[in-house]
MDAnalysis code that builds the backbone (N, CA, C; Angstrom):
import MDAnalysis as mda
import numpy as np

u = mda.Universe.empty(312, n_residues=104, atom_resindex=np.repeat(np.arange(104), 3), trajectory=True)
u.add_TopologyAttr("name", ["N", "CA", "C"] * 104)
u.add_TopologyAttr("resid", np.arange(1, 105))
u.add_TopologyAttr("resname", ["MET", "VAL", "HIS", "VAL", "ASP", "GLY", "SER", "VAL", "THR", "THR", "CYS", "CYS", "LEU", "ASP", "GLU", "ARG", "LEU", "GLU", "ASN", "ARG", "ILE", "GLY", "ASN", "LEU", "VAL", "GLN", "THR", "PRO", "LEU", "ALA", "ALA", "LEU", "TRP", "ARG", "GLY", "PRO", "LEU", "MET", "GLN", "SER", "TRP", "ARG", "ARG", "ALA", "HIS", "VAL", "GLU", "GLY", "ARG", "PHE", "GLU", "ALA", "SER", "GLY", "PRO", "LEU", "CYS", "THR", "ARG", "CYS", "ASN", "TRP", "ARG", "SER", "ALA", "GLY", "ALA", "VAL", "PRO", "ASP", "GLU", "ASP", "VAL", "GLU", "SER", "TRP", "LEU", "LYS", "ALA", "GLN", "ASN", "ASP", "PRO", "ALA", "LEU", "THR", "ALA", "ARG", "TRP", "ARG", "ALA", "ARG", "ARG", "ALA", "ALA", "ALA", "GLN", "THR", "GLU", "PRO", "LYS", "GLU", "GLY", "ARG"])
u.atoms.positions = np.array([
    [0.843, -1.160, 0.000],
    [0.000, 0.000, 0.000],
    [0.896, 1.233, 0.000],
    [0.501, 2.209, -0.788],
    [1.251, 3.463, -0.852],
    [0.447, 4.546, -0.142],
    [1.085, 5.200, 0.807],
    [0.449, 6.295, 1.537],
    [0.674, 7.609, 0.792],
    [-0.061, 8.634, 1.155],
    [-0.017, 9.907, 0.428],
    [1.364, 10.558, 0.426],
    [2.188, 10.254, 1.420],
    [3.528, 10.847, 1.464],
    [4.555, 10.025, 0.686],
    [4.100, 8.934, 0.044],
    [4.998, 8.079, -0.724],
    [5.501, 6.869, 0.039],
    [5.187, 6.797, 1.327],
    [5.608, 5.642, 2.121],
    [4.906, 4.386, 1.620],
    [5.658, 3.298, 1.566],
    [5.125, 2.018, 1.094],
    [5.153, 1.031, 2.248],
    [4.031, 0.348, 2.441],
    [3.918, -0.676, 3.469],
    [3.437, -1.967, 2.821],
    [3.640, -3.059, 3.492],
    [3.284, -4.367, 2.938],
    [1.815, -4.688, 3.064],
    [1.074, -3.897, 3.810],
    [-0.276, -4.309, 4.176],
    [-1.269, -3.154, 4.080],
    [-2.433, -3.450, 3.513],
    [-3.470, -2.419, 3.399],
    [-4.070, -2.055, 4.752],
    [-3.822, -2.859, 5.771],
    [-4.332, -2.580, 7.106],
    [-3.333, -1.812, 7.972],
    [-2.201, -1.465, 7.398],
    [-1.106, -0.834, 8.135],
    [-1.210, 0.687, 8.100],
    [-2.140, 1.239, 8.853],
    [-2.357, 2.681, 8.866],
    [-1.220, 3.447, 9.530],
    [-0.494, 2.794, 10.439],
    [0.575, 3.476, 11.189],
    [1.968, 3.191, 10.621],
    [2.019, 2.562, 9.463],
    [3.284, 2.278, 8.760],
    [4.241, 1.424, 9.584],
    [3.709, 0.462, 10.318],
    [4.563, -0.429, 11.108],
    [5.365, -1.370, 10.213],
    [4.815, -1.716, 9.053],
    [5.512, -2.595, 8.111],
    [6.067, -1.793, 6.932],
    [6.507, -0.593, 7.204],
    [7.028, 0.297, 6.156],
    [8.284, -0.304, 5.539],
    [8.314, -0.316, 4.208],
    [9.493, -0.853, 3.522],
    [10.291, 0.225, 2.800],
    [9.776, 1.422, 2.766],
    [10.503, 2.505, 2.121],
    [9.569, 3.597, 1.670],
    [10.095, 4.469, 0.795],
    [9.333, 5.614, 0.314],
    [9.614, 5.807, -1.168],
    [8.559, 6.029, -1.930],
    [8.694, 6.187, -3.381],
    [9.410, 7.465, -3.780],
    [9.502, 8.420, -2.884],
    [10.241, 9.638, -3.182],
    [11.734, 9.314, -3.316],
    [12.208, 8.354, -2.518],
    [13.627, 7.996, -2.544],
    [13.938, 6.761, -3.389],
    [12.975, 5.827, -3.511],
    [13.261, 4.524, -4.118],
    [12.107, 4.102, -5.019],
    [12.395, 3.616, -6.225],
    [11.321, 3.129, -7.099],
    [10.599, 1.928, -6.479],
    [9.307, 1.820, -6.766],
    [8.501, 0.737, -6.215],
    [9.090, -0.635, -6.541],
    [9.530, -0.852, -7.755],
    [10.094, -2.158, -8.126],
    [11.289, -2.507, -7.248],
    [12.116, -1.522, -6.945],
    [13.284, -1.778, -6.089],
    [12.855, -2.137, -4.676],
    [11.824, -1.468, -4.173],
    [11.326, -1.801, -2.833],
    [10.691, -3.192, -2.830],
    [9.849, -3.450, -3.814],
    [9.080, -4.691, -3.853],
    [9.967, -5.913, -4.073],
    [11.065, -5.734, -4.801],
    [11.973, -6.851, -5.080],
    [13.236, -6.814, -4.228],
    [13.299, -5.861, -3.315],
    [14.498, -5.662, -2.518],
    [14.702, -6.710, -1.437],
    [15.838, -6.642, -0.764],
    [16.199, -7.640, 0.236],
    [15.233, -7.722, 1.421],
    [14.682, -6.601, 1.849],
    [13.747, -6.633, 2.976],
    [12.497, -7.434, 2.599],
    [11.912, -7.123, 1.451],
    [10.716, -7.868, 1.027],
    [11.028, -9.335, 0.769],
    [12.183, -9.620, 0.208],
    [12.554, -11.017, -0.039],
    [12.666, -11.779, 1.277],
    [13.267, -11.157, 2.281],
    [13.406, -11.846, 3.568],
    [12.042, -12.015, 4.240],
    [11.164, -11.014, 4.108],
    [9.824, -11.140, 4.687],
    [9.010, -12.209, 3.958],
    [9.136, -12.284, 2.638],
    [8.429, -13.335, 1.893],
    [8.902, -14.714, 2.336],
    [10.214, -14.864, 2.432],
    [10.776, -16.149, 2.867],
    [10.257, -16.512, 4.264],
    [10.242, -15.549, 5.160],
    [9.750, -15.805, 6.516],
    [8.275, -16.224, 6.490],
    [7.475, -15.579, 5.662],
    [6.066, -15.967, 5.537],
    [5.936, -17.399, 5.039],
    [6.667, -17.724, 4.003],
    [6.609, -19.071, 3.434],
    [7.005, -20.114, 4.469],
    [7.956, -19.769, 5.305],
    [8.423, -20.694, 6.331],
    [7.559, -20.659, 7.594],
    [6.562, -19.771, 7.634],
    [5.699, -19.692, 8.807],
    [6.305, -18.926, 9.968],
    [7.362, -18.164, 9.717],
    [8.024, -17.371, 10.749],
    [7.499, -15.931, 10.691],
    [6.241, -15.754, 11.050],
    [5.597, -14.458, 10.891],
    [6.224, -13.379, 11.767],
    [6.821, -13.772, 12.882],
    [7.491, -12.803, 13.748],
    [8.697, -12.175, 13.049],
    [9.215, -12.825, 12.012],
    [10.380, -12.322, 11.279],
    [9.977, -11.627, 9.979],
    [8.693, -11.393, 9.804],
    [8.252, -10.830, 8.525],
    [7.443, -9.547, 8.704],
    [7.881, -8.730, 9.595],
    [7.224, -7.446, 9.779],
    [6.470, -7.378, 11.096],
    [6.465, -6.227, 11.714],
    [5.868, -6.063, 13.041],
    [4.388, -6.424, 13.130],
    [3.634, -6.265, 12.060],
    [2.204, -6.556, 12.107],
    [1.863, -8.020, 11.861],
    [2.749, -8.751, 11.289],
    [2.412, -10.072, 10.757],
    [1.973, -11.091, 11.803],
    [2.484, -11.001, 13.018],
    [2.063, -11.965, 14.042],
    [0.652, -11.684, 14.532],
    [0.179, -10.458, 14.327],
    [-1.161, -10.080, 14.777],
    [-2.203, -10.128, 13.663],
    [-1.782, -10.528, 12.474],
    [-2.651, -10.450, 11.305],
    [-3.683, -11.568, 11.262],
    [-4.879, -11.206, 10.890],
    [-5.906, -12.182, 10.550],
    [-5.948, -12.223, 9.030],
    [-4.986, -12.931, 8.444],
    [-4.814, -12.923, 6.996],
    [-6.047, -13.396, 6.251],
    [-6.903, -14.158, 6.892],
    [-8.109, -14.609, 6.198],
    [-9.008, -13.437, 5.829],
    [-9.048, -12.428, 6.701],
    [-9.870, -11.260, 6.386],
    [-9.108, -10.271, 5.506],
    [-7.794, -10.261, 5.625],
    [-6.988, -9.325, 4.841],
    [-6.769, -9.829, 3.415],
    [-6.849, -11.134, 3.218],
    [-6.640, -11.699, 1.888],
    [-5.307, -12.412, 1.795],
    [-5.356, -13.706, 1.739],
    [-4.137, -14.503, 1.642],
    [-3.620, -14.499, 0.208],
    [-2.329, -14.674, 0.059],
    [-1.728, -14.788, -1.265],
    [-2.114, -16.161, -1.828],
    [-2.629, -16.195, -3.041],
    [-3.008, -17.490, -3.633],
    [-1.813, -18.435, -3.736],
    [-2.067, -19.715, -3.531],
    [-1.002, -20.718, -3.590],
    [-0.227, -20.654, -4.905],
    [-0.922, -20.372, -6.011],
    [-0.238, -20.307, -7.313],
    [0.822, -19.208, -7.327],
    [0.518, -18.082, -6.674],
    [1.483, -16.983, -6.614],
    [2.686, -17.352, -5.751],
    [2.423, -18.051, -4.648],
    [3.520, -18.505, -3.789],
    [4.395, -19.492, -4.558],
    [3.772, -20.428, -5.255],
    [4.529, -21.409, -6.042],
    [5.390, -20.714, -7.098],
    [4.846, -19.696, -7.733],
    [5.602, -18.951, -8.742],
    [6.815, -18.268, -8.114],
    [6.621, -17.645, -6.949],
    [7.734, -16.992, -6.266],
    [8.777, -18.024, -5.852],
    [8.307, -19.150, -5.323],
    [9.231, -20.205, -4.902],
    [10.063, -20.713, -6.078],
    [9.431, -20.875, -7.220],
    [10.155, -21.344, -8.408],
    [11.285, -20.373, -8.761],
    [11.001, -19.079, -8.672],
    [12.014, -18.070, -8.974],
    [13.159, -18.084, -7.964],
    [12.897, -18.552, -6.740],
    [13.938, -18.597, -5.710],
    [14.910, -19.749, -5.934],
    [14.451, -20.759, -6.668],
    [15.300, -21.922, -6.970],
    [15.889, -22.523, -5.691],
    [15.021, -22.748, -4.714],
    [15.433, -23.300, -3.422],
    [14.517, -24.483, -3.094],
    [14.886, -25.685, -3.530],
    [14.022, -26.855, -3.330],
    [13.665, -27.114, -1.868],
    [14.578, -26.840, -0.952],
    [14.299, -27.077, 0.468],
    [13.208, -26.126, 0.963],
    [13.273, -24.874, 0.555],
    [12.253, -23.899, 0.935],
    [10.897, -24.314, 0.352],
    [10.890, -24.729, -0.888],
    [9.650, -25.183, -1.529],
    [9.072, -26.378, -0.787],
    [9.899, -27.321, -0.422],
    [9.441, -28.514, 0.299],
    [8.847, -28.145, 1.657],
    [9.496, -27.210, 2.367],
    [8.977, -26.785, 3.675],
    [7.607, -26.123, 3.523],
    [7.465, -25.276, 2.499],
    [6.190, -24.601, 2.294],
    [5.091, -25.611, 1.948],
    [5.394, -26.537, 1.072],
    [4.390, -27.538, 0.695],
    [3.992, -28.394, 1.891],
    [4.949, -28.714, 2.741],
    [4.634, -29.494, 3.945],
    [3.728, -28.694, 4.884],
    [4.015, -27.399, 5.051],
    [3.156, -26.540, 5.887],
    [1.749, -26.450, 5.311],
    [1.638, -26.301, 3.996],
    [0.325, -26.216, 3.348],
    [-0.452, -27.520, 3.532],
    [0.212, -28.644, 3.355],
    [-0.454, -29.940, 3.520],
    [-0.941, -30.117, 4.950],
    [-0.113, -29.729, 5.913],
    [-0.505, -29.843, 7.319],
    [-1.685, -28.925, 7.623],
    [-1.674, -27.723, 7.069],
    [-2.763, -26.768, 7.309],
    [-4.080, -27.265, 6.721],
    [-4.011, -27.973, 5.621],
    [-5.231, -28.469, 4.980],
    [-5.837, -29.641, 5.727],
    [-5.065, -30.301, 6.589],
    [-5.603, -31.420, 7.362],
    [-6.069, -31.004, 8.748],
    [-5.738, -29.755, 9.155],
    [-6.174, -29.257, 10.459],
    [-7.673, -28.997, 10.435],
    [-8.346, -29.213, 11.577],
    [-9.786, -28.893, 11.633],
    [-10.021, -27.411, 11.408],
    [-11.076, -27.086, 10.715],
    [-11.436, -25.692, 10.451],
    [-12.073, -25.074, 11.689],
    [-11.878, -23.763, 11.859],
    [-12.464, -23.046, 12.982],
    [-13.982, -23.119, 12.884],
    [-14.628, -23.310, 14.038],
    [-16.077, -23.312, 14.081],
    [-16.723, -24.637, 13.690],
    [-15.903, -25.649, 13.494],
    [-16.449, -26.960, 13.125],
    [-16.180, -27.969, 14.208],
])
C-alpha cells in the first residue's frame, strides 16, 4: 500500500506504517518490492516465521486481509530456486489443509 507521502507498506491494514518498507520519493517501487527486505519477509512468511516478517504479521488475521493465492507462492518459490524452501512450504500447506477448520 502506498500512503499519500509516498511511504510504502506491505499491508493495506497498516495505517501506522509499522511494516514500512521505504518511500517512493527515494526509491522506485520495483526496487522496494523486489528488494532484500521484502525477499526476507516473503521467505519468513513461506516458512511460517511471521514474527520475522514485519511487526504486524504476528497479529494479522490474513483470512480477512486476503491470503496470497497458492499459485502466486509457487511462482515466487520457483524463482527462488530453493528446493528445500519449496518442500517446507508444501509441507506446511499440507498440514494446514488437514487441520480442523475453525467453528467446526
